[in-house]
N, C-alpha and C positions, 0 to 999 in steps of 0.2 A: 280307717275303720274307727279308731278310738276317738278321732276328731267327730266323726258323724254321731257316735253315740254319746260321748260325754259332752259334746258342745250342745246338743239338743237337750239333753238333761239339765245341764247349767242354766240354758236360757229359759226353760220351763220352772226351774227353781227361782230364777231372778225375778220372772214375770209373776209369779205368785207372790213373792215378798213384795213387790209394787202394788199388790192387790189387783194386777190386770188378769182376771180370770179368763177372758176371752184368749188373749195371747199365751196363756198357760195352756190353755186346751190345745191349741196349735201346735205349740211346742211338745206337748206330751204324745200328741198323736204322732208328730215326726219321730218322737224318741222310740215308741213301741213299735214303729215301723222299722227303725234302724236295728232294734233288737231281733225282731222277725226275720228281717234280711239277713243279718249275721247268722243266724241259726239255720235258715233254710238254705241259703247259697252254700254254706259250707258242707251240708248234708248232701245236696245235689252234686257239688264237686267231688266228694269223695266217693258217691255212689258212681259218678261217671269217671272215676279215676282211672279206670282202665284206658282211657283214652290218652291220658298223659302220665302213664305209670312211669315212663323213663325219664320224666321230668317232675319230680315231686316238688321241688322248690317252686317251679312256675305253676303248677296247680295250686299250692298255698298262697302264692302272691296274687292271683287271680282272684281266688276267693277272698282274700283280705281287702283288695282295692275295690272289689265290685259289691260286696255283700251288703254292707250297711248303707253306701250311697243308693243302692238299688231299692232297699228298703225303705229309705226316707222318700225317695220319689213316688214309689208305689203308694205310701201312705198319704202322702200330700194330693195326689192324684184322687185316692179315695175321698178325702177330707173334702176336696174341692167338689167332687161329683156329688156327695152326700148333701153339701150345702146347697147345690143347685136343685136338688131333688126337693129338699125342705122347703126352699123358697117356692119352687113350682106348686108343690101340694098346698102351702099356705095361700097362693095365689087363687087357687080354684076353689077355695072354701069360701 
C-alpha cells in the first residue's frame, strides 16, 4: 500500500521537477487513485467485516494489499478511457 501511494507521489514530483507536465499529470492521477482506493477499500472491508469477524488480521491484510493497487488500476483505466474519449471528440469536430 505504501509503495503504491508513495511511489506514485514521488514519481509525480520527479516528473514536475523535470518539467514533464504530461508525465506529472499521469502520475498524479495514479496517486489520487491510490488514495481513493485506500480510503474506499478500507471502508468496504470494515463494513463487510462481519464476514471475517473471526479473522481480523486477515481482513486488515486483504484491505492493505488490495486497496491502493486497486485504486491505481481504476484511476489508470479512467485516465486511458477519458483520453480516448477526448481523442474521439476532437476527431469528430
